[in-house]
C-alpha positions in Angstrom: 2.1 -12.0 57.3 1.3 -8.7 59.0 -2.0 -10.0 60.2 -0.4 -12.9 62.0 1.8 -10.6 63.9 -1.1 -8.5 65.0 -3.1 -11.6 66.0 -0.2 -13.0 68.0 0.3 -9.6 69.7 -3.4 -9.3 70.7 -3.4 -12.8 72.2 -0.2 -12.1 74.2 -1.6 -8.8 75.5 -4.9 -10.6 76.5 -2.9 -13.2 78.5 -0.9 -10.7 80.3 -3.7 -8.3 81.2 -6.2 -11.0 82.4 -5.3 -12.3 85.9 -4.8 -16.0 86.3 -7.6 -17.7 88.2 -8.3 -21.2 89.0 -9.7 -23.2 86.2 -13.1 -24.6 86.9 -15.6 -26.6 84.9 -17.5 -23.5 83.8 -14.2 -21.9 82.8 -13.5 -24.9 80.5 -16.5 -24.0 78.4 -15.2 -20.5 78.1 -11.8 -21.7 77.1 -13.3 -24.0 74.5 -15.5 -21.2 73.1 -12.5 -18.9 72.9 -10.5 -21.5 71.0 -13.3 -22.0 68.5 -13.7 -18.2 68.1 -9.9 -17.8 67.6 -9.9 -20.6 65.0 -12.8 -18.8 63.1 -10.9 -15.5 63.2 -7.7 -17.1 61.9 -9.7 -18.9 59.1 -11.2 -15.5 58.0 -7.7 -13.9 58.0 -6.4 -16.6 55.7 -9.5 -16.2 53.4 -8.8 -12.5 53.1 -5.2 -13.2 52.1 -6.5 -15.5 49.3 -9.0 -12.8 48.1 -6.3 -10.1 48.0 -4.1 -12.2 45.7 -4.1 -10.3 42.4 -4.3 -12.1 39.1 -2.7 -10.5 36.1 -4.6 -10.7 32.9 -3.1 -10.1 29.6 -5.2 -7.7 27.6 -5.3 -8.1 23.9 -5.7 -5.2 21.5 -9.0 -6.5 20.3 -7.6 -7.2 16.8 -7.8 -10.8 15.6 -4.9 -12.5 14.1 -6.6 -12.7 10.7 -7.2 -8.9 10.8 -3.6 -8.3 11.7 -2.5 -10.4 8.8 -4.8 -8.6 6.4 -3.4 -5.2 7.6 0.1 -6.5 7.2 -0.7 -7.5 3.6 -2.1 -4.1 2.9 1.0 -2.4 4.4 3.3 -4.6 2.3 1.3 -3.7 -0.9 1.4 0.0 0.0 5.2 -0.1 0.6 5.7 -2.0 -2.7 3.8 0.7 -4.7 5.7 3.5 -3.1 3.3 4.7 -0.4 5.7 4.4 2.5 3.9 3.2 5.6 6.9 2.0 7.6 7.3 -1.6 8.7 4.5 -4.0 8.0 3.5 -4.8 11.6 -0.2 -5.4 11.2 -1.2 -2.4 13.2 -3.0 0.3 11.2 -1.5 3.4 12.8 -0.9 7.0 11.6 1.6 6.1 8.9 -0.7 3.4 7.5 -3.7 5.8 7.3 -1.5 8.5 5.6 -0.3 5.9 3.1 -3.8 4.7 2.4 -5.0 8.3 1.9 -2.2 8.9 -0.7 -3.1 5.7 -2.5 -6.7 6.7 -2.6 -5.9 10.2 -3.9 -3.7 8.7 -6.7 -6.4 6.2 -7.7 -9.2 8.7 -7.7 -11.0 7.2 -4.6 -12.4 9.2 -1.7 -9.2 10.1 0.3 -10.2 9.4 3.9 -7.5 7.0 5.0 -9.9 4.1 5.5 -9.9 1.4 2.9 -13.2 0.3 1.4 -13.4 -3.4 0.5 -13.2 -2.6 -3.2 -10.1 -0.4 -2.7 -8.4 -3.1 -0.5 -9.2 -5.9 -2.9 -7.8 -3.9 -5.9 -4.7 -3.0 -4.0 -4.0 -6.6 -2.9 -4.8 -8.1 -6.3 -2.6 -5.5 -8.0 0.2 -6.3 -5.6 0.0 -10.0 -6.4 -0.2 -9.2 -10.1 2.8 -6.9 -10.0 4.9 -9.6 -8.3 4.2 -12.1 -11.1 4.0 -9.9 -14.2 6.0 -6.7 -13.7 8.9 -8.1 -15.7 6.7 -9.0 -18.7 6.2 -6.6 -21.6 4.6 -4.0 -21.6 4.7 -3.9 -17.8 8.5 -4.0 -17.7 8.6 -0.8 -19.8 6.1 0.9 -17.6 8.1 -0.1 -14.5 11.3 1.3 -16.1 9.7 4.6 -17.0 7.1 5.3 -14.3 8.0 2.9 -11.5 5.6 1.0 -9.3 3.0 3.8 -9.0 2.8 3.9 -12.8 2.2 0.1 -12.8 -0.6 0.5 -10.3 -2.2 3.2 -12.5 -1.9 0.9 -15.5 -3.7 -1.9 -13.7 -6.5 0.6 -12.7 -6.8 1.8 -16.3 -7.0 -1.7 -17.6 -9.8 -2.5 -15.1 -11.6 0.6 -16.4 -11.2 -0.5 -20.0 -8.5 1.8 -21.0 -6.0 -0.1 -23.2 -2.4 -0.3 -22.1 -0.2 1.4 -24.6 2.2 -1.0 -26.3 5.6 0.4 -26.4 7.3 -0.1 -29.8 11.0 0.1 -29.9 12.1 3.4 -31.3 15.1 3.5 -33.7 18.0 5.2 -31.9 19.8 7.6 -34.2 23.5 7.3 -34.1 25.1 10.6 -33.1 27.2 12.3 -35.8 30.3 12.6 -33.6 30.7 8.9 -33.3 30.8 8.2 -37.0 34.2 8.0 -38.5 35.2 10.7 -41.0 35.0 9.5 -44.6 38.4 8.4 -46.1 39.1 10.0 -49.5 39.5 7.5 -52.3 42.9 7.6 -54.2 42.7 8.8 -57.7 42.5 6.1 -60.3 45.9 5.4 -62.0 46.4 4.2 -65.5 48.2 0.9 -65.7 50.2 0.3 -68.9 51.0 -3.1 -69.9 54.2 -4.0 -71.4 54.5 -7.1 -73.5 57.4 -9.4 -73.1 59.7 -9.7 -76.1 
């Protein structure tokens, strides 16, 4: 838009400054050449406008949808087992790395905040297993006494060949204060029989 105003201003100034003379045949060639040259200039101005048009490109984070989904699953599993990593958004940020490091330390892995394939597979399979079997004995008792981190340790121990302790119900003694006091028995009385006459 600004270029058009400048071009129009230059043409007006040129017409005012140049004195009017009689047009002759040789001048017709000059006029034709000027018109062609003006057309070329206007064409280049329009091309420059088209080149200056900016195109906005959306930049992705470089993380594929499958990788985001896997990270989201890891975050859900970490949250389930008590390693709070915040919302499961599929982005492995500071909280996710801290949760992974706590998980690795509890499981005896190298605590660097980056999951190895074995660690990730164990976490995800344990999460699926917990969702289906945490209410079944003996896991229900472990959940009640140790919570979800205890359940994860139990799964690890089973994988290492350490047997899961079977919880046997312990007899619960009745407190003495809740038992009623013994009632004394009345002394036996002798009953005499009288015979009818």
